[in-house]
C-alpha positions as CSV (number, residue, x, y, z in Angstrom):
1,M,165.6,47.8,-186.9
2,W,164.2,44.3,-186.4
3,R,164.0,43.8,-190.2
4,E,167.5,45.0,-190.5
5,R,168.7,42.5,-187.9
6,M,166.8,39.7,-189.6
7,R,168.2,40.6,-193.0
8,D,171.7,40.6,-191.5
9,A,171.1,37.2,-189.9
10,L,169.7,35.7,-193.1
11,R,172.7,37.0,-195.0
12,A,175.0,35.3,-192.4
13,V,173.1,32.0,-192.8
14,R,173.4,32.3,-196.6
15,D,177.1,32.9,-196.3
16,G,177.6,30.1,-193.8
17,K,178.5,32.4,-191.0
18,P,177.2,32.6,-187.4
19,Y,174.5,35.2,-186.8
20,A,173.4,37.2,-183.8
21,P,170.0,36.1,-182.5
22,P,167.6,38.6,-180.9
23,P,168.8,39.8,-177.6
24,D,167.3,38.8,-174.2
25,G,165.1,41.4,-172.6
26,I,163.5,42.5,-175.9
27,D,161.1,44.9,-174.3
28,E,163.8,46.8,-172.6
29,F,166.0,46.6,-175.7
30,N,163.1,48.0,-177.8
31,E,162.4,50.9,-175.4
32,A,166.0,52.0,-175.5
33,E,166.2,51.7,-179.2
34,L,162.9,53.5,-179.8
35,A,164.2,56.6,-178.2
36,T,167.0,56.8,-180.8
37,G,164.5,56.9,-183.6
38,I,162.4,59.8,-182.4
39,G,162.2,62.4,-185.1
40,T,162.5,60.0,-188.0
41,P,159.7,60.9,-190.5
42,L,157.2,58.2,-190.9
43,A,157.6,58.2,-194.7
44,D,161.4,57.6,-194.3
45,A,160.8,54.7,-191.8
46,A,158.2,53.1,-194.1
47,A,160.4,53.3,-197.1
48,R,163.3,51.8,-195.2
49,S,161.0,49.0,-193.9
50,D,159.7,48.3,-197.4
51,A,163.2,48.0,-198.8
52,L,164.3,45.7,-196.0
53,L,161.3,43.5,-196.5
54,A,162.2,43.2,-200.2
55,E,165.7,42.1,-199.2
56,I,164.3,39.6,-196.6
57,I,162.0,38.1,-199.3
58,A,164.9,37.8,-201.7
59,L,167.1,36.1,-199.1
60,F,164.3,33.7,-198.2
61,D,163.9,32.8,-201.8
62,E,167.6,32.0,-201.9
63,L,167.6,30.1,-198.6
64,G,164.3,28.3,-198.6
65,E,163.1,26.4,-195.5
66,R,165.9,25.6,-193.1
67,P,166.6,25.7,-189.4
68,F,166.9,29.3,-188.1
69,K,166.4,30.2,-184.5
70,W,164.9,33.7,-184.2
71,Y,163.1,34.5,-181.0
72,I,160.5,31.7,-180.8
73,A,160.8,30.7,-184.4
74,E,162.7,27.6,-185.3
75,A,162.9,27.9,-189.0
76,T,163.2,30.5,-191.8
77,T,159.6,30.3,-192.8
78,E,158.3,30.9,-189.3
79,A,160.8,33.7,-188.6
80,V,160.1,35.6,-191.8
81,L,156.3,35.3,-191.4
82,R,156.5,36.4,-187.7
83,N,158.8,39.3,-188.4
84,S,157.2,40.5,-191.6
85,Y,153.6,39.4,-191.6
86,T,152.0,38.5,-188.2
87,H,153.9,40.9,-185.9
88,P,153.3,44.1,-187.9
89,R,149.6,43.1,-188.0
90,L,149.5,42.8,-184.3
91,H,150.7,46.4,-183.9
92,M,148.3,47.7,-186.6
93,S,145.4,45.9,-185.0
94,E,146.3,47.2,-181.5
95,Y,146.6,50.8,-182.9
96,L,143.2,50.5,-184.6
97,R,141.6,49.0,-181.5
98,E,143.0,51.7,-179.3
99,N,141.6,54.4,-181.7
100,G,138.1,53.1,-181.8
101,E,138.3,51.2,-185.1
102,R,137.4,47.8,-183.7
103,D,136.0,46.4,-187.0
104,R,139.2,47.2,-188.9
105,A,141.3,45.8,-186.1
106,V,139.3,42.5,-186.2
107,G,139.4,42.5,-190.0
108,I,143.2,42.4,-190.0
109,F,143.2,39.1,-188.1
110,E,140.2,37.7,-190.0
111,D,142.2,38.2,-193.1
112,A,145.4,36.8,-191.6
113,V,143.6,33.6,-190.4
114,A,142.1,33.1,-193.9
115,R,145.4,33.7,-195.6
116,M,147.4,31.5,-193.3
117,R,144.9,28.6,-193.6
118,E,144.9,29.0,-197.4
119,L,148.7,28.9,-197.5
120,S,149.0,26.0,-195.0
121,A,151.2,28.2,-192.8
122,P,153.4,26.6,-190.2
123,P,151.4,25.6,-187.1
124,S,153.1,28.2,-184.9
125,I,152.1,31.0,-187.3
126,L,148.5,29.8,-187.8
127,G,148.2,29.3,-184.0
128,M,149.4,32.8,-183.4
129,V,146.9,34.5,-185.7
130,L,144.1,32.3,-184.4
131,Y,145.1,33.3,-180.8
132,N,145.0,37.0,-181.8
133,L,141.6,36.7,-183.4
134,A,140.3,34.9,-180.3
135,C,141.4,37.9,-178.2
136,L,139.6,40.2,-180.5
137,R,136.4,38.1,-180.5
138,V,136.3,38.1,-176.7
139,D,136.8,41.9,-176.8
140,E,133.8,42.1,-179.1
141,G,131.8,40.1,-176.5
142,L,131.7,37.0,-178.6
143,Q,133.0,34.7,-175.8
144,E,131.9,31.4,-177.4
145,E,133.5,32.2,-180.7
146,G,136.6,33.5,-178.9
147,L,136.8,30.3,-176.9
148,A,136.5,28.1,-180.0
149,L,139.3,30.1,-181.7
150,L,141.4,29.8,-178.6
151,E,140.9,26.1,-178.4
152,E,142.0,25.7,-182.0
153,A,145.0,28.0,-181.4
154,L,146.1,26.0,-178.3
155,T,145.6,22.7,-180.1
156,I,148.0,23.9,-182.8
157,R,150.3,25.9,-180.6
158,P,150.2,24.6,-177.0
159,A,152.9,27.1,-175.9
160,N,150.3,29.8,-176.0
161,R,148.5,28.2,-173.0
162,Q,150.7,29.9,-170.5
163,I,150.4,33.2,-172.2
164,A,146.6,32.9,-172.3
165,R,146.4,32.4,-168.5
166,G,147.7,35.9,-167.9
167,D,146.5,37.7,-171.0
168,K,144.4,40.7,-170.1
169,D,142.4,40.1,-173.3
170,F,140.9,37.0,-171.6
171,A,140.2,38.7,-168.2
172,T,136.4,38.3,-168.7
173,L,136.9,34.6,-169.2
174,H,138.9,33.8,-166.1
175,D,135.9,32.4,-164.2
176,N,134.7,30.5,-167.3
177,P,135.0,26.7,-166.8
178,K,135.8,26.1,-170.5
179,F,138.6,28.8,-170.4
180,K,140.0,27.3,-167.2
181,A,140.1,23.8,-168.8
182,L,141.7,25.2,-171.9
183,V,144.5,26.9,-170.1
184,S,145.2,24.3,-167.5
185,E,148.2,22.0,-168.0
């Protein structure tokens, strides 16, 4: 449904019309909406998602980079990358991690960091994938590497500082002086 909403919003921007931004209280909104999708075959949902992604890409090609407020994104590039590249990878990585496939979960964000660096992605997007890889490194017990990635992520995207303070993925670092310094204001 989020890809459909984004597609509709991008169409509105293309057509010079106002668009509906994401609603407040996204978690509650998602919970309520998820219940309506129970019973949808995965193949049907995947095909719909793929078709919507193709439409979003075509709309982005038409629009190019322009102001577009979508959740925390401020521009079309950020919004499309968050919606269609980084956010799905977060869910895939979480799923793999929860099901004992840590190496594959980490690989998703190693690849994402490499690709976003290669493409000179917007700072908010690179900062996001670095942050997620930092979480995974700490989970692997690689605290120093996780801290280095977190430092880079916070340099690029300082807004993650507040999130990192309470992130359970960094619970093992809460007494670490370097972590404390990184997340302090």
